[in-house]
C-alpha positions in Angstrom: -53.5 -7.3 9.8 -51.4 -4.1 9.9 -50.2 -5.0 13.4 -49.3 -8.5 12.3 -47.3 -7.2 9.3 -45.4 -4.8 11.6 -44.5 -7.6 13.9 -43.4 -9.8 11.0 -41.3 -7.0 9.6 -39.6 -6.5 12.9 -39.0 -10.2 13.2 -37.4 -10.4 9.8 -35.2 -7.4 10.5 -34.0 -9.0 13.8 -33.2 -12.3 11.9 -31.4 -10.5 9.1 -29.3 -8.4 11.6 -28.4 -11.5 13.5 -27.3 -13.3 10.3 -25.3 -10.3 9.2 -23.5 -10.2 12.5 -22.4 -13.7 12.0 -23.3 -14.7 15.4 -24.5 -18.3 15.7 -27.2 -19.2 18.3 -25.8 -20.6 21.6 -25.3 -24.3 21.1 -26.4 -27.0 23.5 -23.3 -28.7 24.9 -23.0 -32.3 25.8 -19.6 -33.2 27.4 -19.1 -37.0 27.6 -16.2 -37.5 29.9 -14.9 -41.1 30.1 -12.9 -42.6 33.0 -9.4 -44.0 32.2 -10.1 -44.2 28.5 -6.7 -44.6 26.9 -6.6 -43.1 23.5 -5.5 -46.3 22.1 -8.8 -48.0 23.0 -10.6 -46.1 20.3 -10.5 -47.3 16.7 -10.0 -43.8 15.4 -6.8 -43.6 17.4 -5.7 -47.1 16.2 -7.5 -49.7 18.3 -7.8 -53.0 16.4 -9.9 -55.3 18.6 -12.7 -53.0 19.8 -14.5 -51.0 17.1 -15.9 -47.7 18.2 -18.0 -46.5 15.1 -20.0 -43.9 17.0 -17.0 -42.1 18.5 -15.4 -42.4 15.0 -18.4 -40.7 13.6 -17.9 -37.8 15.9 -14.3 -37.5 14.7 -15.2 -37.8 11.0 -17.9 -35.1 11.4 -15.8 -32.9 13.7 -12.3 -32.3 15.0 -10.0 -34.8 16.7 -7.4 -33.3 19.0 -4.1 -35.3 18.9 -1.9 -33.2 21.3 -4.1 -32.7 24.4 -3.2 -33.5 28.0 -5.4 -34.4 30.8 -4.1 -35.3 34.3 -2.4 -38.4 35.8 -5.6 -39.8 37.3 -9.3 -39.2 38.0 -9.7 -36.7 40.8 -7.2 -33.9 39.9 -8.3 -34.2 36.2 -11.9 -33.4 37.2 -10.9 -30.6 39.5 -8.5 -29.1 37.0 -11.0 -29.3 34.2 -13.8 -27.8 36.2 -11.8 -25.0 37.7 -9.5 -24.1 34.8 -6.4 -24.4 36.8 -3.6 -26.9 36.2 -3.1 -29.6 38.8 0.3 -28.3 39.8 -1.1 -25.3 41.4 -1.3 -24.9 45.2 -4.3 -23.6 47.0 -6.5 -23.6 43.9 -8.3 -26.8 44.8 -7.9 -29.7 47.2 -8.9 -33.3 47.1 -10.1 -35.0 50.2 -10.5 -38.8 51.2 -13.1 -41.0 49.9 -15.4 -43.3 52.0 -17.5 -40.9 54.1 -20.8 -41.8 52.2 -20.0 -45.5 52.9 -20.3 -44.8 56.5 -23.6 -43.1 55.9 -25.0 -46.1 54.0 -23.8 -48.4 56.8 -25.7 -46.2 59.4 -22.5 -44.8 61.1 -23.2 -41.2 60.0 -26.4 -39.2 59.2 -26.4 -37.1 56.0 -26.3 -33.8 58.0 -23.3 -35.3 59.8 -21.7 -36.0 56.4 -22.5 -32.4 55.4 -20.9 -31.0 58.5 -17.6 -33.0 58.1 -17.3 -32.2 54.5 -17.8 -28.4 55.3 -14.0 -28.3 56.1 -13.3 -29.4 52.6 -15.7 -26.8 51.1 -14.0 -24.0 53.0 -10.6 -25.0 51.7 -11.6 -24.5 48.1 -10.8 -21.2 46.3 -11.5 -22.1 42.6 -13.2 -18.8 41.5 -15.7 -19.4 38.7 -16.2 -23.1 37.8 -17.4 -24.7 34.5 -21.1 -24.9 35.3 -21.2 -21.4 36.5 -19.9 -20.3 33.2 -23.1 -21.8 31.6 -25.3 -20.6 34.3 -24.2 -17.0 33.7 -25.0 -17.5 30.0 -28.5 -18.5 30.9 -28.2 -22.3 30.4 -29.8 -25.2 32.2 -27.0 -27.2 33.7 -27.0 -30.9 34.5 -24.3 -33.4 35.8 -25.1 -37.1 35.5 -22.6 -39.9 36.5 -19.4 -40.1 38.5 -18.9 -37.6 41.3 -18.2 -34.1 40.1 -15.0 -33.4 42.2 -12.4 -35.0 44.2 -13.1 -38.1 46.3 -16.2 -37.0 48.2 -18.5 -34.3 47.0 -20.9 -32.6 49.3 -24.5 -31.8 48.4 -23.9 -28.1 49.3 -21.0 -28.0 46.9 -23.0 -29.3 44.0 -25.5 -26.5 44.4 -22.8 -23.9 44.9 -21.0 -24.9 41.8 -24.1 -24.1 39.7 -25.7 -27.5 38.8 -29.5 -27.2 38.3 -29.7 -30.9 38.2 -27.5 -33.8 39.2 -27.8 -37.5 39.6 -25.1 -40.0 40.5 -22.4 -40.8 43.0 -20.9 -38.4 45.5 -18.2 -40.8 46.8 -15.3 -42.3 45.0 -15.3 -45.5 46.9 -18.9 -46.1 45.6 -18.5 -45.2 41.9 -16.4 -48.2 40.7 -18.6 -51.0 41.9 -21.1 -50.3 39.2 -24.2 -51.5 41.1 -25.0 -48.6 43.4 -27.2 -49.1 46.5 -28.0 -45.4 46.5 -27.8 -42.6 43.9 -28.1 -38.9 44.8 -30.5 -36.9 42.8 -30.5 -33.2 43.6 -29.3 -33.8 47.1 -31.7 -36.6 48.0 -30.6 -40.3 48.3 -32.5 -42.6 45.8 -32.5 -46.2 46.8 -31.8 -48.6 43.8 -33.8 -51.7 43.9 -31.9 -54.9 43.7 -28.5 -53.4 44.7 -27.6 -54.1 48.2 -24.0 -53.3 48.9 -22.7 -49.8 50.0 -19.6 -50.1 48.0 -21.7 -50.6 44.8 -20.5 -54.1 44.1 -23.1 -56.7 43.0 -24.3 -59.1 45.7 -23.2 -62.6 44.6 -26.2 -64.2 46.3 -28.7 -62.0 44.6 -27.0 -62.8 41.2 -27.1 -66.5 41.9 -30.7 -66.9 43.2 -32.1 -64.6 40.6 -34.6 -63.1 43.2 -33.2 -59.6 42.7 -31.9 -58.2 39.5 -29.0 -55.7 40.1 -29.0 -52.5 38.3 -26.0 -51.3 36.4 -24.9 -47.8 36.9 -24.3 -46.8 33.3 -28.0 -47.8 32.4 -29.2 -45.6 35.2 -27.1 -42.7 34.0 -28.3 -43.1 30.4 -32.0 -43.1 31.5 -31.5 -39.8 33.4 -29.4 -38.3 30.6 -32.2 -38.9 28.0 -34.8 -37.4 30.4 -32.6 -34.3 31.0 -32.1 -33.7 27.3 -35.7 -34.3 26.3 -37.0 -32.2 29.2 -34.7 -29.2 28.3 -34.8 -29.5 24.4 -36.3 -26.1 24.1 -33.7 -24.4 26.3 -30.0 -24.0 25.9 -28.6 -26.8 28.1 -25.2 -28.1 29.3 -25.0 -31.7 30.1 -21.8 -33.0 31.8 -21.8 -36.7 31.5 -18.9 -38.2 33.5 -19.3 -41.9 33.0 -17.3 -44.3 35.2 -16.6 -46.5 32.2 -14.2 -48.1 31.4 -12.6 -47.7 34.9 -12.0 -51.0 36.7 -12.7 -53.3 38.3 -13.9 -55.0 35.2 -17.6 -55.5 35.4 -20.4 -55.6 32.9 -23.9 -57.2 33.1 -23.0 -59.3 30.0 -20.1 -59.8 27.5 -21.0 -58.1 24.2 -21.6 -60.6 21.4 -18.8 -58.9 19.4 -16.3 -60.4 21.8 -18.0 -63.5 23.1 -16.3 -66.0 20.8 -12.9 -64.2 20.4 -10.4 -66.8 21.3 -7.6 -64.2 21.5 -9.2 -62.6 24.7 -9.5 -63.9 28.2 -12.8 -63.5 30.0 -11.7 -60.5 31.7 -10.4 -58.9 28.5 -13.8 -59.7 26.9 -15.5 -57.9 29.7 -13.2 -54.9 29.4 -13.8 -54.7 25.7 -17.5 -54.8 26.4 -17.2 -51.8 28.7 -15.4 -49.8 26.0 -18.0 -50.9 23.5 -20.8 -49.8 25.9 -19.3 -46.3 26.0 -19.4 -46.2 22.1 -23.0 -47.5 22.0 -24.1 -44.8 24.4 -22.3 -42.1 22.4 -24.5 -43.4 19.5 -27.6 -43.0 21.7 -26.7 -39.4 22.3 -26.1 -38.8 18.6 -29.4 -40.3 17.6 -31.4 -38.6 20.4 -30.1 -35.2 19.4 -30.9 -35.9 15.8 -34.4 -37.1 16.6 -35.1 -33.9 18.5 -33.9 -31.7 15.6 -30.9 -30.4 17.7 -28.0 -31.6 15.8 -27.0 -28.4 14.1 -27.2 -26.5 17.4 -25.4 -29.0 19.7 -21.8 -29.3 20.4 -20.9 -32.8 21.4 -17.5 -33.1 23.2 -15.9 -36.5 23.9 -12.8 -36.8 26.2 -11.1 -38.7 29.0 -9.5 -37.7 32.3 -6.2 -39.5 32.0 -4.4 -42.2 30.1 -4.7 -46.0 30.0 -4.8 -48.6 32.8 -4.6 -52.4 32.9 -7.6 -53.6 34.7 -7.6 -56.9 32.9 -4.1 -58.1 33.0 -2.1 -60.0 35.5 1.2 -59.1 37.2 3.4 -56.8 35.2 7.2 -56.7 35.1 8.9 -54.3 37.4 10.0 -51.0 35.9 11.7 -48.1 37.7 10.1 -45.3 35.6 13.6 -43.7 35.2 15.6 -46.0 32.9 12.7 -48.3 32.2 9.1 -47.6 31.4 5.9 -49.5 30.4 5.0 -49.9 26.8 1.6 -51.4 25.8 2.8 -52.8 22.5 5.7 -54.9 24.0 3.3 -57.8 24.7 2.1 -56.6 28.0 -1.3 -55.3 26.8 -3.2 -57.0 24.0 -5.3 -53.9 23.4 -2.3 -51.4 23.1 -4.5 -49.0 25.1 -2.0 -46.2 25.3 -1.4 -46.4 21.4 2.3 -47.2 21.8 3.3 -44.4 24.1 5.2 -44.9 27.3 3.6 -45.2 30.6 0.2 -45.6 32.2 -2.2 -43.7 34.4 -0.6 -42.1 37.5 2.7 -41.5 35.7 4.0 -38.4 33.9 4.9 -40.3 30.8 2.9 -39.5 27.6 0.8 -42.7 28.0 -0.4 -41.6 31.4 -1.5 -38.0 30.4 -2.2 -37.8 26.6 -6.0 -38.3 26.2 -8.5 -38.7 23.4 -10.6 -35.6 22.6 -13.2 -34.8 19.9 -15.4 -31.9 19.3 -18.5 -32.3 17.0 -20.7 -29.5 15.9 -22.0 -29.8 12.3 -21.5 -26.6 10.3 -19.3 -25.0 12.9 -16.4 -27.4 13.6 -14.7 -28.4 10.3 -15.5 -32.0 9.6 -12.7 -34.6 9.5 -10.0 -32.4 10.9 -7.1 -33.2 13.2 -6.0 -30.5 15.5 -2.3 -30.8 16.5 -2.1 -27.6 18.6 -1.0 -28.1 22.2 -4.0 -28.1 24.4 -4.7 -28.9 28.1 -7.7 -30.3 29.9 -7.9 -27.2 31.9 -8.5 -25.1 28.7 -12.1 -26.2 28.5 -13.5 -23.6 30.9 -11.8 -20.7 29.1 -13.0 -22.1 25.7 -16.6 -22.4 26.8 -16.4 -18.9 28.3 -15.1 -17.6 25.0 -17.9 -19.4 23.1 -20.6 -17.9 25.3 -19.0 -14.6 25.7 -18.8 -14.8 29.5 -16.3 -12.9 31.4 -14.4 -15.1 34.0 -13.4 -12.8 36.9 -10.5 -14.8 38.1 -7.2 -15.4 36.2 -7.3 -19.0 35.1 -4.5 -21.2 33.8 -6.5 -22.3 30.8 -6.7 -20.5 27.5 -9.4 -20.8 24.8 -8.9 -23.0 21.8 -12.2 -21.8 20.3 -10.7 -20.3 17.2 -8.8 -23.5 16.3 -11.9 -25.5 17.1 -13.9 -23.5 14.6 -11.2 -23.9 12.0 -9.7 -20.4 12.3 -6.0 -19.5 12.6 -4.9 -19.5 16.2 -1.7 -19.2 18.2 -1.4 -22.3 20.3 -0.4 -22.1 23.9 3.3 -22.2 24.8 3.3 -24.9 27.3 1.3 -27.5 29.2 2.1 -28.5 32.8 0.7 -31.4 34.7 1.3 -33.4 37.9 2.0 -37.0 38.8 2.9 -39.0 41.9 6.5 -39.0 40.4 6.6 -35.3 40.0 5.5 -32.6 37.6 6.2 -32.3 33.8 6.1 -29.7 31.2 5.6 -29.9 27.4 6.3 -26.9 25.2 4.7 -25.8 21.9 7.7 -27.1 19.9 7.5 -30.4 21.5 10.3 -30.3 24.2 9.3 -32.2 27.4 10.9 -31.9 30.8 9.8 -34.7 33.2 10.8 -35.1 36.8 11.2 -38.0 39.1 11.2 -36.8 42.7 10.3 -39.9 44.7 12.8 -41.7 47.1 14.8 -38.4 47.6 15.7 -38.4 44.0 15.9 -35.1 42.0 15.9 -36.4 38.4 15.1 -34.2 35.4 14.8 -35.8 32.0 14.4 -34.1 28.6 12.7 -35.5 25.6 12.0 -34.1 22.1 8.5 -35.6 21.3 8.3 -34.8 17.6 11.3 -37.1 17.0 10.8 -39.4 20.0 7.2 -39.7 21.1 8.0 -43.0 23.0 10.4 -41.0 25.2 13.2 -43.4 24.9 16.1 -40.9 24.4 16.9 -38.7 27.4 18.6 -35.5 26.0 19.2 -33.8 29.3 23.0 -34.4 29.2 23.1 -33.1 25.7 21.2 -30.0 26.3 21.8 -28.9 30.0 20.9 -25.2 29.2 17.5 -26.3 27.9 16.9 -28.3 31.0 17.8 -25.3 33.2 15.5 -22.9 31.3 12.6 -25.4 31.3 13.1 -26.1 35.0 12.7 -22.4 35.7 9.5 -22.3 33.8 8.1 -25.4 35.4 9.0 -24.2 38.9 7.2 -20.9 38.3 4.1 -22.8 37.0 4.2 -24.9 40.3 4.0 -21.8 42.4 7.7 -21.8 43.1 8.1 -25.4 44.4 8.5 -28.7 42.6 7.1 -31.8 44.3 5.2 -34.9 43.6 1.4 -34.8 43.1 0.2 -35.3 46.6 0.2 -31.7 47.8 -3.5 -31.4 47.1 -4.5 -34.8 48.5 -5.9 -36.1 51.8 -6.9 -32.7 53.2 -9.9 -34.1 54.9 -8.7 -35.7 58.2 -9.2 -39.4 58.5 -11.1 -38.7 61.8 -13.8 -37.0 59.8 -14.8 -40.3 58.1 
């Protein structure tokens, strides 16, 4: 009994000391990373047709970020977020070509041959510490389930080297948008998916018609594995990175959701797209309820975000715009959903609608409920923020900076600028809302200046009015781009086509 009382006393002293230090236990982290989810597609950001109550629940119970920038499209957004470097940097990461795993599934290459050819890509990477390694260093179990982690073709060796204890999903960009995968990779091993027959992951029309085989939808496969990962690691600190391939096109769902089936405003393709967005919200609800059922709610940080801005996978031919004097607006009648919430531009551009993304952090009792964060934030800040949260020292100098203080409701100095790339050229946004965008295609050397607090639709180019401001911001942008301004293809197609 005496020994028991001594142990109990020691335990109470430890608990009291921990409480007095103010240090919270390390939270589990679930990062739901959507694909091409324009901020305007969420009802919390103004969407009128598709209701997203579960994502709205995260925002009401947590913090919504209104001034956060991703990248112009999928692959650089992921590489930037995982490495903590902006996508205008040179030599920090490279993106190769897609399709090499298609050749494996067609019998043209063996998996060892794929590994050998992707080794060139691995050797070209110098990212320093990447996001899963931050969690590994803090003693977490790490899992990645969904769309490929990096670039356009991810090697099995790379997944292990980056610090994933478990992964399940695609390793090739050409496979991940058909939604009916013939093969998924689980910890390096190919897993054949019964009923799915095409290497490009599209459904087999004959199988659908004759009913002999029932194709399996990727999102359902992902969610099954995600549930297993969470339940299997509920007694350990875990990090789950869940990069769904929804609602990226081509538009495809097993069935139109009843919420849209009888909506005469929508075409069949629009109903399907709306169903894809609603499926994302339904699955966010699944995560919320699962965490709650396991008693993990108060010690789990759920992050919801997207890689880039909106894209029209459900509309017909668009009017021509030059992206210099004319730009795309969702709400001018070209997009019934207004998926970029009235901002200019779409994915792949450096207009606000192409790079401003939704982002929500939910951690009851830690992140102030129902708050809106208007500080300037970048997608590549996530690594530094998680390192700050977990008190992990990152040995290499990243471009990102931690927004942990503001996420926890404390006073914080926001970053002074965000930079990002596009196929048109890079752009810069300052803390006080000045934006310098470039258009460098077709041998043009155009610099435009906008003041976003008074012109968030980017309709008034102020470059002629403030030439000195243009010059000063140009110098800042050039330095951020390692001394050379160019369009966003410098990190692309580093894997020779002959390797495929």
